[in-house]
Steps between C-alpha positions, in 0.01 A plus 500: 500500500373848585766751589522588867293205621643309795457137400726336759272414793794493744596854403136609530465350849830654611394845384160468664661383825705820511192717455487544122161481335480319168235608252428623154528846349120504494491447877770758565328766287149405610381441144164350419504200265369727221778756555762226502354352181512840326864551598586150382323566168678833447839342571428209266392734221807721559714188456318426177574851372870453569519158334302609192710818469821299519366241256425783256853635559359835609678726745306660782544829318354359176199363687458835677492676163224265382306586813568872490668465839849501646765229543489548877124436499554174311770404751256567786233300320730200458613526863139480620488853641167562672457835324458331161139437402369169377382688191857608415633149560250353253569775245873434533449127450316561173748768391782252554322243285319277749208301370162497674552131570821578692317751720215252547746233608651730765157608623365144520796363700411384846648711775747321725369458853675699769745313721385498864 
């Protein structure tokens, strides 16, 4: 189940009856499908960086040294901070030891449809 999604239809109807609008983050932010897909991809790749780094038993600091960056930048990357470029995310994945096939798997995953 996706975090923050109201699944219980009774709860949804009750909220809507009191004036609440139910929608997705894409709706709230006014994102195009392409913008939402890019954000989803960046977050998925950031998750890959974290899992590969942990699998390799690397600290954020050690990964930062491999990248010529800082530990705080790696923390922002793994948290999905919007200021981190897709280029840096991919570089970090490879620096942590990710294989091309792992990146390809993340990229080829179907995006979950937004909940109305």
